[in-house]
C-alpha positions as CSV (number, residue, x, y, z in Angstrom):
1,X,0.0,0.0,0.0
2,X,1.5,3.3,-1.3
3,X,0.4,6.4,0.3
4,X,0.0,9.3,-2.0
5,X,1.6,12.7,-1.5
6,X,-1.6,14.1,-0.2
7,X,-2.1,11.4,2.5
8,X,1.7,11.9,3.5
9,X,1.0,15.4,4.2
10,X,-2.0,14.7,6.2
11,X,-0.1,12.3,8.2
12,X,2.5,14.7,8.7
13,X,0.2,17.5,9.8
14,X,-1.5,14.9,12.1
15,X,1.7,14.0,13.8
16,X,2.7,17.8,14.3
17,X,-0.7,18.3,15.8
18,X,-0.2,15.4,18.0
19,X,3.2,16.8,19.1
20,X,1.7,20.1,19.8
21,X,-1.1,18.5,21.8
22,X,1.3,16.5,23.9
23,X,3.6,19.7,24.4
24,X,0.6,21.6,25.3
25,X,-0.6,19.4,28.1
26,X,3.0,18.7,29.1
27,X,3.6,22.2,29.5
28,X,0.1,22.9,30.8
29,X,1.3,23.0,34.4
30,X,3.5,25.9,33.6
31,X,0.6,27.9,32.4
32,X,-1.1,28.2,35.7
33,X,2.3,28.8,37.2
34,X,2.7,31.8,35.1
35,X,-0.9,32.8,36.1
36,X,0.2,32.3,39.9
37,X,3.3,34.4,39.6
38,X,1.2,37.2,38.0
39,X,-1.3,36.8,40.9
40,X,1.7,36.8,43.3
41,X,3.0,39.9,41.7
42,X,-0.3,41.7,42.0
43,X,-0.6,40.7,45.5
44,X,2.9,42.1,46.2
45,X,2.0,45.1,44.4
46,X,-1.1,45.6,46.4
47,X,0.9,45.2,49.7
48,X,3.5,47.7,48.5
49,X,0.8,50.2,47.6
50,X,-0.8,49.7,51.1
51,X,2.5,50.1,52.8
52,X,3.2,53.4,50.6
53,X,-0.3,54.7,51.3
54,X,0.4,54.3,55.1
55,X,3.7,56.1,54.7
56,X,2.1,58.9,52.6
57,X,-0.4,59.3,55.4
58,X,2.3,60.1,57.9
59,X,3.8,62.9,55.7
60,X,1.5,65.5,56.8
61,X,2.1,64.7,60.5
62,X,5.8,64.8,59.9
63,X,5.5,68.0,58.0
64,X,3.6,69.6,60.9
65,X,6.3,68.4,63.5
66,X,9.1,69.9,61.1
67,X,7.1,73.2,60.9
68,X,6.7,73.3,64.5
69,X,10.5,72.6,65.2
70,X,11.4,75.3,62.8
71,X,9.0,77.7,64.5
72,X,10.7,76.9,67.9
73,X,14.2,77.3,66.4
74,X,13.3,80.6,64.8
75,X,11.8,81.8,68.2
76,X,15.0,80.7,69.9
77,X,17.3,82.2,67.2
78,X,15.8,85.7,67.6
79,X,18.5,86.9,69.9
80,X,21.3,85.9,67.4
81,X,23.1,89.0,66.3
82,X,22.5,89.4,62.6
83,X,25.2,91.2,60.6
84,X,27.1,90.8,57.3
85,X,30.5,90.4,59.1
86,X,31.7,89.4,62.4
87,X,33.2,92.9,62.8
88,X,29.7,94.4,62.4
89,X,28.4,92.0,65.0
90,X,31.1,93.3,67.4
91,X,30.2,96.7,66.5
92,X,26.5,96.0,67.3
93,X,27.5,94.5,70.6
94,X,29.6,97.6,71.4
95,X,26.5,99.7,70.7
96,X,24.3,97.6,73.0
97,X,26.9,98.2,75.8
98,X,27.0,101.9,75.2
99,X,23.3,102.3,75.0
100,X,22.6,100.3,78.2
101,X,25.4,102.1,79.9
102,X,23.9,105.6,78.9
103,X,20.6,104.6,80.7
104,X,22.4,103.9,83.9
105,X,24.8,107.2,83.5
106,X,27.7,104.9,82.7
107,X,30.3,106.2,80.2
108,X,31.5,103.2,78.4
109,X,34.1,104.6,76.0
110,X,36.5,102.7,73.9
111,X,36.3,99.0,73.6
112,X,38.5,95.9,72.5
113,X,37.4,93.4,70.2
114,X,38.1,90.0,71.1
115,X,38.5,87.0,68.7
116,X,35.7,85.6,66.8
117,X,35.4,81.9,67.9
118,X,33.1,78.9,66.9
119,X,30.3,78.3,69.3
120,X,29.2,74.5,68.8
121,X,28.7,73.5,65.2
122,X,25.9,76.1,64.1
123,X,27.1,79.3,65.9
124,X,29.9,81.7,66.5
125,X,30.6,84.0,69.5
126,X,32.1,87.6,69.3
127,X,33.2,89.5,72.2
128,X,33.9,93.1,73.2
129,X,35.6,94.4,76.4
130,X,35.1,97.8,77.7
131,X,36.2,99.8,80.8
132,X,34.2,102.4,82.9
133,X,33.9,104.0,86.2
134,X,30.6,103.9,88.1
135,X,29.0,103.2,91.5
136,X,28.0,99.7,92.7
137,X,24.2,100.3,92.2
138,X,24.8,101.5,88.5
139,X,26.8,98.4,87.9
140,X,24.0,96.1,89.2
141,X,21.3,98.0,87.2
142,X,23.6,97.9,84.1
143,X,24.0,94.1,84.5
144,X,20.3,93.5,85.2
145,X,19.6,95.4,82.0
146,X,21.9,93.2,80.1
147,X,19.3,90.2,81.0
148,X,16.5,91.8,79.7
149,X,18.2,92.6,76.4
150,X,16.5,90.5,73.3
151,X,20.0,89.6,72.1
152,X,21.7,86.5,73.3
153,X,24.5,88.1,75.5
154,X,26.5,86.9,78.4
155,X,29.3,88.4,80.5
156,X,32.5,86.4,79.9
157,X,34.7,88.6,82.4
158,X,34.1,91.1,84.8
159,X,36.8,92.7,86.9
160,X,36.1,95.2,89.5
161,X,38.4,97.4,91.4
162,X,37.7,100.3,93.8
163,X,39.0,103.7,92.4
164,X,37.7,106.2,94.8
165,X,36.6,105.1,98.4
166,X,35.2,108.4,99.4
167,X,32.9,108.6,96.4
168,X,32.3,104.8,96.4
169,X,33.3,104.4,92.6
170,X,34.4,101.3,91.0
171,X,36.6,100.7,88.1
172,X,35.1,98.0,85.9
173,X,36.4,96.1,83.0
174,X,33.6,94.1,81.3
175,X,33.8,91.6,78.5
176,X,30.4,90.9,76.9
177,X,30.0,88.0,74.4
178,X,27.0,87.6,71.7
179,X,26.0,84.8,69.5
180,X,26.3,84.9,65.7
181,X,25.4,82.7,62.9
182,X,28.3,80.1,62.1
183,X,28.9,81.5,58.6
184,X,30.5,84.6,60.1
185,X,33.1,82.7,61.9
186,X,36.3,82.7,59.7
187,X,37.6,79.3,59.0
188,X,40.5,78.3,61.1
189,X,44.1,77.7,59.0
190,X,46.6,75.5,60.4
191,X,46.7,73.3,63.8
192,X,44.9,74.5,66.7
193,X,46.7,75.6,69.8
194,X,44.5,73.8,72.3
């Protein structure tokens, strides 16, 4: 029995279809695995979305805390001496001393500018020293007035000598320090002495 060309083609097509059916059924188990992987990735994506939504829900609260911290910092930094240079800050400090001295009848003339030093990581310190003569009550009132000043000031050195015992006057040398932004502190070059 001889098969004709047409019958051979039909047998070949039937064989190919049989192989495809076998392959399809053999690989049929991988079809659902792909579907499961896609389901897993969808579930994972949904979980990620839930986490992102939870994180996004905390952002307004964190922004509120940040704004509150910025407001508190701004309120505390009101007393920082604002100037373009450290020398201008020292001049402002000297003006404060002279203005407060004038209200108490103290003639705080002259003034020595001390070194500009870093004060922590974010601030700097400028200092000014003045010498004057006054009575004890004038000195006490002057120091009390310094505490009511809005600038962040502190006495770093006070030296008191008796100059006239009959008139009860004192010779005072006062060093006053103020806080400035760190950007005004010159960079230290070379090794430090201490």
